N, CA, C, O and the ligand as a Tripos MOL2 file, in Angstrom:
@<TRIPOS>MOLECULE
protein
  317   315    80     0     0
PROTEIN
NO_CHARGES

@<TRIPOS>ATOM
      1 N          70.0580   90.1510  101.3280 N.3       1 MET1
      2 CA         71.1160   89.2310  101.7600 C.3       1 MET1
      3 C          70.5150   88.1700  102.6660 C.2       1 MET1
      4 O          69.9040   88.4910  103.6860 O.2       1 MET1
      5 N          70.6840   86.9290  102.3040 N.am      2 HIS2
      6 CA         70.1650   85.8280  103.1000 C.3       2 HIS2
      7 C          71.1660   85.4240  104.1670 C.2       2 HIS2
      8 O          72.3770   85.4460  103.9450 O.2       2 HIS2
      9 N          70.6490   85.0580  105.3170 N.am      3 THR3
     10 CA         71.5020   84.3830  106.2930 C.3       3 THR3
     11 C          71.4360   82.8940  105.9740 C.2       3 THR3
     12 O          70.5650   82.4470  105.2280 O.2       3 THR3
     13 N          72.3590   82.1370  106.5420 N.am      4 CYS4
     14 CA         72.3530   80.6990  106.2990 C.3       4 CYS4
     15 C          71.0480   80.0790  106.8090 C.2       4 CYS4
     16 O          70.5320   79.1280  106.2220 O.2       4 CYS4
     17 N          70.5290   80.6230  107.8970 N.am      5 GLU5
     18 CA         69.2650   80.1180  108.4410 C.3       5 GLU5
     19 C          68.1340   80.2970  107.4200 C.2       5 GLU5
     20 O          67.3160   79.3960  107.2300 O.2       5 GLU5
     21 N          68.0910   81.4700  106.7610 N.am      6 ASP6
     22 CA         67.0900   81.6930  105.7120 C.3       6 ASP6
     23 C          67.2400   80.6730  104.5950 C.2       6 ASP6
     24 O          66.2600   80.1730  104.0430 O.2       6 ASP6
     25 N          68.4850   80.3820  104.2830 N.am      7 MET7
     26 CA         68.7570   79.4450  103.1970 C.3       7 MET7
     27 C          68.1410   78.0820  103.4910 C.2       7 MET7
     28 O          67.5430   77.4560  102.6160 O.2       7 MET7
     29 N          68.2950   77.6340  104.7310 N.am      8 TYR8
     30 CA         67.7180   76.3400  105.1030 C.3       8 TYR8
     31 C          66.2020   76.4050  105.0290 C.2       8 TYR8
     32 O          65.5490   75.5070  104.4970 O.2       8 TYR8
     33 N          65.6530   77.4890  105.5760 N.am      9 ASN9
     34 CA         64.2010   77.6110  105.6410 C.3       9 ASN9
     35 C          63.5590   77.7460  104.2610 C.2       9 ASN9
     36 O          62.4110   77.3490  104.0650 O.2       9 ASN9
     37 N          64.2940   78.3010  103.3160 N.am     10 ARG10
     38 CA         63.7070   78.5560  101.9970 C.3      10 ARG10
     39 C          64.0840   77.5230  100.9490 C.2      10 ARG10
     40 O          63.7090   77.6550   99.7840 O.2      10 ARG10
     41 N          64.8210   76.5010  101.3490 N.am     11 ALA11
     42 CA         65.2860   75.5260  100.3620 C.3      11 ALA11
     43 C          64.1360   74.9190   99.5710 C.2      11 ALA11
     44 O          64.2290   74.7730   98.3520 O.2      11 ALA11
     45 N          63.0510   74.5650  100.2580 N.am     12 SER12
     46 CA         61.9810   73.9000   99.5250 C.3      12 SER12
     47 C          61.2380   74.8810   98.6250 C.2      12 SER12
     48 O          60.8080   74.5140   97.5310 O.2      12 SER12
     49 N          61.0810   76.1380   99.0780 N.am     13 ALA13
     50 CA         60.4310   77.1510   98.2400 C.3      13 ALA13
     51 C          61.2910   77.4320   96.9980 C.2      13 ALA13
     52 O          60.7720   77.5820   95.8920 O.2      13 ALA13
     53 N          62.6040   77.4980   97.2010 N.am     14 PHE14
     54 CA         63.5020   77.7370   96.0670 C.3      14 PHE14
     55 C          63.4200   76.5720   95.0830 C.2      14 PHE14
     56 O          63.3210   76.7700   93.8720 O.2      14 PHE14
     57 N          63.4630   75.3740   95.6170 N.am     15 HIS15
     58 CA         63.4320   74.1840   94.7740 C.3      15 HIS15
     59 C          62.1300   74.1180   93.9740 C.2      15 HIS15
     60 O          62.1300   73.7020   92.8150 O.2      15 HIS15
     61 N          61.0300   74.5290   94.5920 N.am     16 ASP16
     62 CA         59.7240   74.4840   93.9370 C.3      16 ASP16
     63 C          59.4630   75.6880   93.0390 C.2      16 ASP16
     64 O          58.4250   75.7580   92.3810 O.2      16 ASP16
     65 N          60.4150   76.6510   93.0060 N.am     17 GLY17
     66 CA         60.2310   77.8370   92.1860 C.3      17 GLY17
     67 C          59.2310   78.8090   92.7740 C.2      17 GLY17
     68 O          58.6270   79.5970   92.0450 O.2      17 GLY17
     69 N          59.0470   78.7620   94.0970 N.am     18 ASP18
     70 CA         58.0680   79.6240   94.7480 C.3      18 ASP18
     71 C          58.6160   80.9880   95.1740 C.2      18 ASP18
     72 O          57.8610   81.8280   95.6640 O.2      18 ASP18
     73 N          59.9100   81.2170   94.9960 N.am     19 LEU19
     74 CA         60.4700   82.5050   95.4150 C.3      19 LEU19
     75 C          60.2720   83.5520   94.3240 C.2      19 LEU19
     76 O          60.2420   83.2300   93.1360 O.2      19 LEU19
     77 N          60.1380   84.8070   94.7420 N.am     20 LEU20
     78 CA         60.0880   85.9060   93.7820 C.3      20 LEU20
     79 C          61.4610   86.0370   93.1300 C.2      20 LEU20
     80 O          62.4730   85.6660   93.7240 O.2      20 LEU20
     81 N          61.4940   86.5730   91.8890 N.am     21 PRO21
     82 CA         62.7850   86.6640   91.1900 C.3      21 PRO21
     83 C          63.9240   87.3000   91.9950 C.2      21 PRO21
     84 O          65.0340   86.7680   91.9810 O.2      21 PRO21
     85 N          63.6940   88.4190   92.6990 N.am     22 PRO22
     86 CA         64.8260   88.9900   93.4650 C.3      22 PRO22
     87 C          65.3120   88.0570   94.5720 C.2      22 PRO22
     88 O          66.5080   87.9820   94.8550 O.2      22 PRO22
     89 N          64.3630   87.3430   95.1960 N.am     23 GLU23
     90 CA         64.7230   86.4060   96.2610 C.3      23 GLU23
     91 C          65.5060   85.2320   95.6860 C.2      23 GLU23
     92 O          66.4610   84.7250   96.2730 O.2      23 GLU23
     93 N          65.0560   84.8380   94.5310 N.am     24 ARG24
     94 CA         65.6770   83.7350   93.8340 C.3      24 ARG24
     95 C          67.1370   84.0680   93.4870 C.2      24 ARG24
     96 O          68.0370   83.2490   93.6690 O.2      24 ARG24
     97 N          67.3440   85.2800   92.9870 N.am     25 GLU25
     98 CA         68.7030   85.7050   92.6570 C.3      25 GLU25
     99 C          69.5770   85.7660   93.8920 C.2      25 GLU25
    100 O          70.7350   85.3480   93.8710 O.2      25 GLU25
    101 N          69.0040   86.2990   94.9850 N.am     26 ALA26
    102 CA         69.7680   86.3730   96.2270 C.3      26 ALA26
    103 C          70.1090   84.9670   96.7120 C.2      26 ALA26
    104 O          71.2000   84.7180   97.2240 O.2      26 ALA26
    105 N          69.1570   84.0580   96.5410 N.am     27 TYR27
    106 CA         69.3740   82.6740   96.9590 C.3      27 TYR27
    107 C          70.5130   82.0510   96.1530 C.2      27 TYR27
    108 O          71.4250   81.4410   96.7100 O.2      27 TYR27
    109 N          70.4410   82.2170   94.8390 N.am     28 GLU28
    110 CA         71.4830   81.6560   93.9740 C.3      28 GLU28
    111 C          72.8460   82.2650   94.2870 C.2      28 GLU28
    112 O          73.8680   81.5790   94.2810 O.2      28 GLU28
    113 N          72.8380   83.5690   94.5600 N.am     29 HIS29
    114 CA         74.0850   84.2330   94.8870 C.3      29 HIS29
    115 C          74.6890   83.6560   96.1690 C.2      29 HIS29
    116 O          75.8910   83.4000   96.2370 O.2      29 HIS29
    117 N          73.8560   83.4550   97.1720 N.am     30 HIS30
    118 CA         74.3540   82.8960   98.4290 C.3      30 HIS30
    119 C          74.9220   81.4890   98.2030 C.2      30 HIS30
    120 O          75.9450   81.1230   98.7820 O.2      30 HIS30
    121 N          74.2470   80.7110   97.3570 N.am     31 LEU31
    122 CA         74.7530   79.3590   97.0650 C.3      31 LEU31
    123 C          76.1480   79.4130   96.4430 C.2      31 LEU31
    124 O          76.9770   78.5320   96.6750 O.2      31 LEU31
    125 N          76.3960   80.4560   95.6520 N.am     32 GLU32
    126 CA         77.7020   80.5770   95.0000 C.3      32 GLU32
    127 C          78.8070   80.9650   95.9650 C.2      32 GLU32
    128 O          79.9570   80.5530   95.8110 O.2      32 GLU32
    129 N          78.4470   81.7610   96.9580 N.am     33 VAL33
    130 CA         79.4910   82.2900   97.8430 C.3      33 VAL33
    131 C          79.6280   81.5390   99.1630 C.2      33 VAL33
    132 O          80.5970   81.7550   99.8920 O.2      33 VAL33
    133 N          78.6730   80.6550   99.4870 N.am     34 CYS34
    134 CA         78.6990   79.9820  100.7800 C.3      34 CYS34
    135 C          78.7690   78.4700  100.5950 C.2      34 CYS34
    136 O          77.7580   77.8310  100.3010 O.2      34 CYS34
    137 N          79.9590   77.8970  100.7660 N.am     35 PRO35
    138 CA         80.1320   76.4560  100.5490 C.3      35 PRO35
    139 C          79.2300   75.6010  101.4380 C.2      35 PRO35
    140 O          78.7600   74.5460  101.0110 O.2      35 PRO35
    141 N          78.9850   76.0480  102.6680 N.am     36 ASP36
    142 CA         78.1270   75.2790  103.5660 C.3      36 ASP36
    143 C          76.7130   75.1440  102.9990 C.2      36 ASP36
    144 O          76.1220   74.0640  103.0010 O.2      36 ASP36
    145 N          76.1940   76.2690  102.5160 N.am     37 CYS37
    146 CA         74.8420   76.2440  101.9740 C.3      37 CYS37
    147 C          74.7900   75.5080  100.6430 C.2      37 CYS37
    148 O          73.8110   74.8230  100.3500 O.2      37 CYS37
    149 N          75.8360   75.6440   99.8370 N.am     38 ALA38
    150 CA         75.8900   74.9270   98.5710 C.3      38 ALA38
    151 C          75.8510   73.4260   98.8390 C.2      38 ALA38
    152 O          75.1620   72.6720   98.1530 O.2      38 ALA38
    153 N          76.5990   73.0160   99.8450 N.am     39 ASN39
    154 CA         76.6520   71.6270  100.2550 C.3      39 ASN39
    155 C          75.2880   71.1550  100.7460 C.2      39 ASN39
    156 O          74.8020   70.0880  100.3700 O.2      39 ASN39
    157 N          74.6910   71.9810  101.5930 N.am     40 PHE40
    158 CA         73.3590   71.6760  102.1160 C.3      40 PHE40
    159 C          72.3560   71.5380  100.9820 C.2      40 PHE40
    160 O          71.6100   70.5610  100.9290 O.2      40 PHE40
    161 N          72.3330   72.5140  100.0720 N.am     41 TYR41
    162 CA         71.3210   72.5060   99.0230 C.3      41 TYR41
    163 C          71.5150   71.3270   98.0790 C.2      41 TYR41
    164 O          70.5510   70.7280   97.6030 O.2      41 TYR41
    165 N          72.7740   71.0070   97.8200 N.am     42 HIS42
    166 CA         73.0720   69.8620   96.9610 C.3      42 HIS42
    167 C          72.4970   68.5750   97.5600 C.2      42 HIS42
    168 O          71.8620   67.7870   96.8590 O.2      42 HIS42
    169 N          72.7240   68.3700   98.8530 N.am     43 SER43
    170 CA         72.2030   67.1740   99.5310 C.3      43 SER43
    171 C          70.6820   67.1830   99.5570 C.2      43 SER43
    172 O          70.0330   66.1590   99.3430 O.2      43 SER43
    173 N          70.1300   68.3560   99.8210 N.am     44 PHE44
    174 CA         68.6820   68.5030   99.8820 C.3      44 PHE44
    175 C          68.0520   68.1280   98.5410 C.2      44 PHE44
    176 O          67.0970   67.3530   98.4840 O.2      44 PHE44
    177 N          68.5970   68.6840   97.4760 N.am     45 ARG45
    178 CA         68.0200   68.4540   96.1620 C.3      45 ARG45
    179 C          68.1640   66.9930   95.7380 C.2      45 ARG45
    180 O          67.2480   66.4090   95.1580 O.2      45 ARG45
    181 N          69.3290   66.4140   96.0380 N.am     46 ALA46
    182 CA         69.5550   65.0150   95.6790 C.3      46 ALA46
    183 C          68.5450   64.1150   96.3970 C.2      46 ALA46
    184 O          68.0430   63.1460   95.8280 O.2      46 ALA46
    185 N          68.2590   64.4520   97.6530 N.am     47 THR47
    186 CA         67.3140   63.6460   98.4310 C.3      47 THR47
    187 C          65.9000   63.7910   97.8910 C.2      47 THR47
    188 O          65.1730   62.8060   97.7680 O.2      47 THR47
    189 N          65.5130   65.0110   97.5700 N.am     48 ILE48
    190 CA         64.1860   65.2670   96.9870 C.3      48 ILE48
    191 C          64.0340   64.5210   95.6630 C.2      48 ILE48
    192 O          63.0190   63.8700   95.4130 O.2      48 ILE48
    193 N          65.0600   64.6280   94.8200 N.am     49 ASP49
    194 CA         64.9700   63.9970   93.5070 C.3      49 ASP49
    195 C          64.8740   62.4820   93.6330 C.2      49 ASP49
    196 O          64.1590   61.8280   92.8730 O.2      49 ASP49
    197 N          65.6030   61.9330   94.6020 N.am     50 ARG50
    198 CA         65.5440   60.4940   94.8210 C.3      50 ARG50
    199 C          64.1440   60.0940   95.3010 C.2      50 ARG50
    200 O          63.5840   59.0960   94.8490 O.2      50 ARG50
    201 N          63.5940   60.8820   96.2140 N.am     51 ALA51
    202 CA         62.2480   60.5920   96.7250 C.3      51 ALA51
    203 C          61.2400   60.6460   95.5830 C.2      51 ALA51
    204 O          60.3140   59.8360   95.5240 O.2      51 ALA51
    205 N          61.4190   61.5800   94.7010 N.am     52 ARG52
    206 CA         60.5080   61.7460   93.5740 C.3      52 ARG52
    207 C          60.5840   60.5270   92.6460 C.2      52 ARG52
    208 O          59.5630   60.0510   92.1500 O.2      52 ARG52
    209 N          61.8000   60.0330   92.4190 N.am     53 ASP53
    210 CA         61.9680   58.8340   91.5910 C.3      53 ASP53
    211 C          61.2650   57.6400   92.2080 C.2      53 ASP53
    212 O          60.5720   56.8850   91.5260 O.2      53 ASP53
    213 N          61.4550   57.4830   93.5030 N.am     54 VAL54
    214 CA         60.8810   56.3280   94.1950 C.3      54 VAL54
    215 C          59.3670   56.4090   94.1950 C.2      54 VAL54
    216 O          58.6820   55.4170   93.9480 O.2      54 VAL54
    217 N          58.8510   57.5920   94.4730 N.am     55 LEU55
    218 CA         57.4000   57.7490   94.5900 C.3      55 LEU55
    219 C          56.7270   57.9260   93.2320 C.2      55 LEU55
    220 O          55.5300   57.6810   93.0830 O.2      55 LEU55
    221 N          57.5230   58.3580   92.2350 N.am     56 SER56
    222 CA         56.9930   58.6490   90.8990 C.3      56 SER56
    223 C          55.9110   59.7260   90.9100 C.2      56 SER56
    224 O          55.1090   59.8170   89.9810 O.2      56 SER56
    225 N          55.8930   60.5180   91.9330 N.am     57 VAL57
    226 CA         54.9460   61.6320   92.0380 C.3      57 VAL57
    227 C          55.6530   62.7740   92.7460 C.2      57 VAL57
    228 O          56.7870   62.6270   93.2010 O.2      57 VAL57
    229 N          54.9870   63.8970   92.8350 N.am     58 GLU58
    230 CA         55.5070   64.9970   93.6330 C.3      58 GLU58
    231 C          55.5550   64.5500   95.0880 C.2      58 GLU58
    232 O          54.6330   63.8930   95.5700 O.2      58 GLU58
    233 N          56.6340   64.9070   95.7890 N.am     59 PRO59
    234 CA         56.6740   64.5790   97.2150 C.3      59 PRO59
    235 C          55.4850   65.2230   97.9350 C.2      59 PRO59
    236 O          55.1110   66.3550   97.6280 O.2      59 PRO59
    237 N          54.9040   64.5160   98.8710 N.am     60 PRO60
    238 CA         53.7650   65.0860   99.5950 C.3      60 PRO60
    239 C          54.1630   66.3210  100.3850 C.2      60 PRO60
    240 O          55.3220   66.4630  100.7740 O.2      60 PRO60
    241 N          53.2050   67.2210  100.6270 N.am     61 PRO61
    242 CA         53.5120   68.4130  101.4240 C.3      61 PRO61
    243 C          54.0820   68.0040  102.7750 C.2      61 PRO61
    244 O          53.6100   67.0520  103.3970 O.2      61 PRO61
    245 N          55.0820   68.7200  103.2140 N.am     62 GLY62
    246 CA         55.6680   68.3920  104.5160 C.3      62 GLY62
    247 C          56.9180   67.5670  104.3730 C.2      62 GLY62
    248 O          57.7800   67.5960  105.2520 O.2      62 GLY62
    249 N          57.0420   66.8190  103.2710 N.am     63 LEU63
    250 CA         58.2370   65.9950  103.1030 C.3      63 LEU63
    251 C          59.4740   66.8690  102.9540 C.2      63 LEU63
    252 O          60.5190   66.5770  103.5340 O.2      63 LEU63
    253 N          59.3550   67.9430  102.1750 N.am     64 ALA64
    254 CA         60.5070   68.8120  101.9630 C.3      64 ALA64
    255 C          61.0190   69.3670  103.2910 C.2      64 ALA64
    256 O          62.2270   69.4050  103.5210 O.2      64 ALA64
    257 N          60.1160   69.7930  104.1570 N.am     65 GLU65
    258 CA         60.5160   70.3340  105.4570 C.3      65 GLU65
    259 C          61.2010   69.2580  106.2890 C.2      65 GLU65
    260 O          62.1750   69.5130  106.9970 O.2      65 GLU65
    261 N          60.6670   68.0590  106.1830 N.am     66 GLU66
    262 CA         61.2520   66.9100  106.8760 C.3      66 GLU66
    263 C          62.6890   66.6820  106.3890 C.2      66 GLU66
    264 O          63.5940   66.4220  107.1820 O.2      66 GLU66
    265 N          62.8710   66.7830  105.0870 N.am     67 LEU67
    266 CA         64.1940   66.5650  104.4980 C.3      67 LEU67
    267 C          65.1610   67.6600  104.9080 C.2      67 LEU67
    268 O          66.3300   67.3920  105.1850 O.2      67 LEU67
    269 N          64.6750   68.8970  104.9480 N.am     68 VAL68
    270 CA         65.5360   69.9990  105.3720 C.3      68 VAL68
    271 C          66.0860   69.6830  106.7570 C.2      68 VAL68
    272 O          67.2780   69.8470  107.0180 O.2      68 VAL68
    273 N          65.1960   69.2260  107.6460 N.am     69 ARG69
    274 CA         65.6460   68.8820  108.9940 C.3      69 ARG69
    275 C          66.6730   67.7640  108.9840 C.2      69 ARG69
    276 O          67.6970   67.8590  109.6600 O.2      69 ARG69
    277 N          66.4150   66.7070  108.2280 N.am     70 SER70
    278 CA         67.3230   65.5730  108.2800 C.3      70 SER70
    279 C          68.6750   65.8920  107.6340 C.2      70 SER70
    280 O          69.7160   65.4350  108.1040 O.2      70 SER70
    281 N          68.6510   66.6830  106.5490 N.am     71 VAL71
    282 CA         69.9170   67.0540  105.9180 C.3      71 VAL71
    283 C          70.7290   67.9640  106.8480 C.2      71 VAL71
    284 O          71.9490   67.8380  106.9470 O.2      71 VAL71
    285 N          70.0330   68.8750  107.5220 N.am     72 ARG72
    286 CA         70.7310   69.7700  108.4610 C.3      72 ARG72
    287 C          71.3670   68.9830  109.5940 C.2      72 ARG72
    288 O          72.4970   69.2650  109.9920 O.2      72 ARG72
    289 N          70.6510   68.0050  110.1100 N.am     73 GLU73
    290 CA         71.2080   67.1850  111.1900 C.3      73 GLU73
    291 C          72.4370   66.4290  110.7200 C.2      73 GLU73
    292 O          73.4370   66.3230  111.4290 O.2      73 GLU73
    293 N          72.3360   65.9080  109.5120 N.am     74 LYS74
    294 CA         73.4560   65.1430  108.9590 C.3      74 LYS74
    295 C          74.6740   66.0360  108.8100 C.2      74 LYS74
    296 O          75.7790   65.6400  109.1810 O.2      74 LYS74
    297 N          74.4880   67.2550  108.2650 N.am     75 LEU75
    298 CA         75.6120   68.1670  108.0860 C.3      75 LEU75
    299 C          76.1710   68.6220  109.4370 C.2      75 LEU75
    300 O          77.3800   68.8030  109.5830 O.2      75 LEU75
    301 N          75.2980   68.8030  110.4110 N.am     76 ALA76
    302 CA         75.7240   69.2610  111.7310 C.3      76 ALA76
    303 C          76.6410   68.2270  112.3860 C.2      76 ALA76
    304 O          77.5430   68.5660  113.1510 O.2      76 ALA76
    305 N          76.3840   66.9640  112.0640 N.am     77 LYS77
    306 CA         77.2340   65.8990  112.6100 C.3      77 LYS77
    307 C          78.5230   65.7470  111.8130 C.2      77 LYS77
    308 O          79.4000   64.9680  112.1860 O.2      77 LYS77
    309 N          78.6370   66.4810  110.7300 N.am     78 GLY78
    310 CA         79.8510   66.4320  109.9230 C.3      78 GLY78
    311 C          79.8880   65.2510  108.9670 C.2      78 GLY78
    312 O          80.9490   64.8980  108.4520 O.2      78 GLY78
    313 N          78.7250   64.6340  108.7260 N.am     79 ALA79
    314 CA         78.6840   63.4660  107.8310 C.3      79 ALA79
    315 C          78.7360   63.9030  106.3840 C.2      79 ALA79
    316 O          78.7110   63.0630  105.4840 O.2      79 ALA79
    317 ZN         75.2140   80.1480  103.8820 Zn       80 ZN80
@<TRIPOS>BOND
     1     1     2 1
     2     2     3 1
     3     3     4 2
     4     3     5 am
     5     5     6 1
     6     6     7 1
     7     7     8 2
     8     7     9 am
     9     9    10 1
    10    10    11 1
    11    11    12 2
    12    11    13 am
    13    13    14 1
    14    14    15 1
    15    15    16 2
    16    15    17 am
    17    17    18 1
    18    18    19 1
    19    19    20 2
    20    19    21 am
    21    21    22 1
    22    22    23 1
    23    23    24 2
    24    23    25 am
    25    25    26 1
    26    26    27 1
    27    27    28 2
    28    27    29 am
    29    29    30 1
    30    30    31 1
    31    31    32 2
    32    31    33 am
    33    33    34 1
    34    34    35 1
    35    35    36 2
    36    35    37 am
    37    37    38 1
    38    38    39 1
    39    39    40 2
    40    39    41 am
    41    41    42 1
    42    42    43 1
    43    43    44 2
    44    43    45 am
    45    45    46 1
    46    46    47 1
    47    47    48 2
    48    47    49 am
    49    49    50 1
    50    50    51 1
    51    51    52 2
    52    51    53 am
    53    53    54 1
    54    54    55 1
    55    55    56 2
    56    55    57 am
    57    57    58 1
    58    58    59 1
    59    59    60 2
    60    59    61 am
    61    61    62 1
    62    62    63 1
    63    63    64 2
    64    63    65 am
    65    65    66 1
    66    66    67 1
    67    67    68 2
    68    67    69 am
    69    69    70 1
    70    70    71 1
    71    71    72 2
    72    71    73 am
    73    73    74 1
    74    74    75 1
    75    75    76 2
    76    75    77 am
    77    77    78 1
    78    78    79 1
    79    79    80 2
    80    79    81 am
    81    81    82 1
    82    82    83 1
    83    83    84 2
    84    83    85 am
    85    85    86 1
    86    86    87 1
    87    87    88 2
    88    87    89 am
    89    89    90 1
    90    90    91 1
    91    91    92 2
    92    91    93 am
    93    93    94 1
    94    94    95 1
    95    95    96 2
    96    95    97 am
    97    97    98 1
    98    98    99 1
    99    99   100 2
   100    99   101 am
   101   101   102 1
   102   102   103 1
   103   103   104 2
   104   103   105 am
   105   105   106 1
   106   106   107 1
   107   107   108 2
   108   107   109 am
   109   109   110 1
   110   110   111 1
   111   111   112 2
   112   111   113 am
   113   113   114 1
   114   114   115 1
   115   115   116 2
   116   115   117 am
   117   117   118 1
   118   118   119 1
   119   119   120 2
   120   119   121 am
   121   121   122 1
   122   122   123 1
   123   123   124 2
   124   123   125 am
   125   125   126 1
   126   126   127 1
   127   127   128 2
   128   127   129 am
   129   129   130 1
   130   130   131 1
   131   131   132 2
   132   131   133 am
   133   133   134 1
   134   134   135 1
   135   135   136 2
   136   135   137 am
   137   137   138 1
   138   138   139 1
   139   139   140 2
   140   139   141 am
   141   141   142 1
   142   142   143 1
   143   143   144 2
   144   143   145 am
   145   145   146 1
   146   146   147 1
   147   147   148 2
   148   147   149 am
   149   149   150 1
   150   150   151 1
   151   151   152 2
   152   151   153 am
   153   153   154 1
   154   154   155 1
   155   155   156 2
   156   155   157 am
   157   157   158 1
   158   158   159 1
   159   159   160 2
   160   159   161 am
   161   161   162 1
   162   162   163 1
   163   163   164 2
   164   163   165 am
   165   165   166 1
   166   166   167 1
   167   167   168 2
   168   167   169 am
   169   169   170 1
   170   170   171 1
   171   171   172 2
   172   171   173 am
   173   173   174 1
   174   174   175 1
   175   175   176 2
   176   175   177 am
   177   177   178 1
   178   178   179 1
   179   179   180 2
   180   179   181 am
   181   181   182 1
   182   182   183 1
   183   183   184 2
   184   183   185 am
   185   185   186 1
   186   186   187 1
   187   187   188 2
   188   187   189 am
   189   189   190 1
   190   190   191 1
   191   191   192 2
   192   191   193 am
   193   193   194 1
   194   194   195 1
   195   195   196 2
   196   195   197 am
   197   197   198 1
   198   198   199 1
   199   199   200 2
   200   199   201 am
   201   201   202 1
   202   202   203 1
   203   203   204 2
   204   203   205 am
   205   205   206 1
   206   206   207 1
   207   207   208 2
   208   207   209 am
   209   209   210 1
   210   210   211 1
   211   211   212 2
   212   211   213 am
   213   213   214 1
   214   214   215 1
   215   215   216 2
   216   215   217 am
   217   217   218 1
   218   218   219 1
   219   219   220 2
   220   219   221 am
   221   221   222 1
   222   222   223 1
   223   223   224 2
   224   223   225 am
   225   225   226 1
   226   226   227 1
   227   227   228 2
   228   227   229 am
   229   229   230 1
   230   230   231 1
   231   231   232 2
   232   231   233 am
   233   233   234 1
   234   234   235 1
   235   235   236 2
   236   235   237 am
   237   237   238 1
   238   238   239 1
   239   239   240 2
   240   239   241 am
   241   241   242 1
   242   242   243 1
   243   243   244 2
   244   243   245 am
   245   245   246 1
   246   246   247 1
   247   247   248 2
   248   247   249 am
   249   249   250 1
   250   250   251 1
   251   251   252 2
   252   251   253 am
   253   253   254 1
   254   254   255 1
   255   255   256 2
   256   255   257 am
   257   257   258 1
   258   258   259 1
   259   259   260 2
   260   259   261 am
   261   261   262 1
   262   262   263 1
   263   263   264 2
   264   263   265 am
   265   265   266 1
   266   266   267 1
   267   267   268 2
   268   267   269 am
   269   269   270 1
   270   270   271 1
   271   271   272 2
   272   271   273 am
   273   273   274 1
   274   274   275 1
   275   275   276 2
   276   275   277 am
   277   277   278 1
   278   278   279 1
   279   279   280 2
   280   279   281 am
   281   281   282 1
   282   282   283 1
   283   283   284 2
   284   283   285 am
   285   285   286 1
   286   286   287 1
   287   287   288 2
   288   287   289 am
   289   289   290 1
   290   290   291 1
   291   291   292 2
   292   291   293 am
   293   293   294 1
   294   294   295 1
   295   295   296 2
   296   295   297 am
   297   297   298 1
   298   298   299 1
   299   299   300 2
   300   299   301 am
   301   301   302 1
   302   302   303 1
   303   303   304 2
   304   303   305 am
   305   305   306 1
   306   306   307 1
   307   307   308 2
   308   307   309 am
   309   309   310 1
   310   310   311 1
   311   311   312 2
   312   311   313 am
   313   313   314 1
   314   314   315 1
   315   315   316 2
@<TRIPOS>SUBSTRUCTURE
     1 MET1         2 RESIDUE 1 A MET
     2 HIS2         6 RESIDUE 1 A HIS
     3 THR3        10 RESIDUE 1 A THR
     4 CYS4        14 RESIDUE 1 A CYS
     5 GLU5        18 RESIDUE 1 A GLU
     6 ASP6        22 RESIDUE 1 A ASP
     7 MET7        26 RESIDUE 1 A MET
     8 TYR8        30 RESIDUE 1 A TYR
     9 ASN9        34 RESIDUE 1 A ASN
    10 ARG10       38 RESIDUE 1 A ARG
    11 ALA11       42 RESIDUE 1 A ALA
    12 SER12       46 RESIDUE 1 A SER
    13 ALA13       50 RESIDUE 1 A ALA
    14 PHE14       54 RESIDUE 1 A PHE
    15 HIS15       58 RESIDUE 1 A HIS
    16 ASP16       62 RESIDUE 1 A ASP
    17 GLY17       66 RESIDUE 1 A GLY
    18 ASP18       70 RESIDUE 1 A ASP
    19 LEU19       74 RESIDUE 1 A LEU
    20 LEU20       78 RESIDUE 1 A LEU
    21 PRO21       82 RESIDUE 1 A PRO
    22 PRO22       86 RESIDUE 1 A PRO
    23 GLU23       90 RESIDUE 1 A GLU
    24 ARG24       94 RESIDUE 1 A ARG
    25 GLU25       98 RESIDUE 1 A GLU
    26 ALA26      102 RESIDUE 1 A ALA
    27 TYR27      106 RESIDUE 1 A TYR
    28 GLU28      110 RESIDUE 1 A GLU
    29 HIS29      114 RESIDUE 1 A HIS
    30 HIS30      118 RESIDUE 1 A HIS
    31 LEU31      122 RESIDUE 1 A LEU
    32 GLU32      126 RESIDUE 1 A GLU
    33 VAL33      130 RESIDUE 1 A VAL
    34 CYS34      134 RESIDUE 1 A CYS
    35 PRO35      138 RESIDUE 1 A PRO
    36 ASP36      142 RESIDUE 1 A ASP
    37 CYS37      146 RESIDUE 1 A CYS
    38 ALA38      150 RESIDUE 1 A ALA
    39 ASN39      154 RESIDUE 1 A ASN
    40 PHE40      158 RESIDUE 1 A PHE
    41 TYR41      162 RESIDUE 1 A TYR
    42 HIS42      166 RESIDUE 1 A HIS
    43 SER43      170 RESIDUE 1 A SER
    44 PHE44      174 RESIDUE 1 A PHE
    45 ARG45      178 RESIDUE 1 A ARG
    46 ALA46      182 RESIDUE 1 A ALA
    47 THR47      186 RESIDUE 1 A THR
    48 ILE48      190 RESIDUE 1 A ILE
    49 ASP49      194 RESIDUE 1 A ASP
    50 ARG50      198 RESIDUE 1 A ARG
    51 ALA51      202 RESIDUE 1 A ALA
    52 ARG52      206 RESIDUE 1 A ARG
    53 ASP53      210 RESIDUE 1 A ASP
    54 VAL54      214 RESIDUE 1 A VAL
    55 LEU55      218 RESIDUE 1 A LEU
    56 SER56      222 RESIDUE 1 A SER
    57 VAL57      226 RESIDUE 1 A VAL
    58 GLU58      230 RESIDUE 1 A GLU
    59 PRO59      234 RESIDUE 1 A PRO
    60 PRO60      238 RESIDUE 1 A PRO
    61 PRO61      242 RESIDUE 1 A PRO
    62 GLY62      246 RESIDUE 1 A GLY
    63 LEU63      250 RESIDUE 1 A LEU
    64 ALA64      254 RESIDUE 1 A ALA
    65 GLU65      258 RESIDUE 1 A GLU
    66 GLU66      262 RESIDUE 1 A GLU
    67 LEU67      266 RESIDUE 1 A LEU
    68 VAL68      270 RESIDUE 1 A VAL
    69 ARG69      274 RESIDUE 1 A ARG
    70 SER70      278 RESIDUE 1 A SER
    71 VAL71      282 RESIDUE 1 A VAL
    72 ARG72      286 RESIDUE 1 A ARG
    73 GLU73      290 RESIDUE 1 A GLU
    74 LYS74      294 RESIDUE 1 A LYS
    75 LEU75      298 RESIDUE 1 A LEU
    76 ALA76      302 RESIDUE 1 A ALA
    77 LYS77      306 RESIDUE 1 A LYS
    78 GLY78      310 RESIDUE 1 A GLY
    79 ALA79      314 RESIDUE 1 A ALA
    80 ZN80       317 GROUP 0 **** ****
């Protein structure tokens, strides 16, 4: 069972397919049952995909963590 904090911390690993299958299933399950995390992950993924389009390459290491922080701040402000 993931906490919401785990969800934020693992967003980039999940997106990159780096989680083990059981972790992945738990992650997907949490996304289904937790609207806050679903919202967070949706924003996170949209931002990553946009960055990828602009850069036309894989986002550099560290960018995903940067995005997790900025998306979390945005959600915390209720935006
Ligand atoms: Zn959650």
